[in-house]
N, C-alpha and C positions, 0 to 999 in steps of 0.2 A: 134431488131426492131420486128421481126416475132413474138417473143414471147409476146411482149407488145400489139401487134394488137390482138394476139389469145385472150390473157386475157380481153382485153377490150371487145371483141365480146361477151365472156362469160358472163361478168359482164352485158352488154346491155340486153342479153336474159333472165338473171336472174331478173333484174329489171322490163323487160316487162312482164315477167311472174308473176311477184307477184304484179304489179300495181294494185291497188284499192282492194287489200286484206286486211282483219283486221289481227291484231296480230295473234289471235288464230287460224285463218286460216292457217298462214305460219307457226306457231308452228305444225300443224297437217300435213302439207306438209313436214315439217323436220323431223317430228318423222316417217312419213311413209317412207320417203326415207332412212333413217337410217335402219329401218327394213329391206328394200330390200337389201341394202347393205350387212347388216349380213347374210341375205339368201344367196345372191350370193357368200358371201365368203365362207360360210360353203358348198354350192353346189361345189364350186371349189375345196375346200380341199378334199370333198369326191371324186370328179372326178380325182384328183391328186393320192390318194390312190388306186383308182381301175385301174389305168394305169398300176401298177406293177403286177396284177393278171395274 
């Protein structure tokens, strides 16, 4: 039940965030978030490798 409520909350946030945006704008946001995710994954991997030094 808690998982479903949390999932619903995230869906509402996303829906409200994207309300009124054109599909092209949503595509730009999605692309930007994927770029950020990639950057953070690389930074995390570099941080993990530096912990052993």
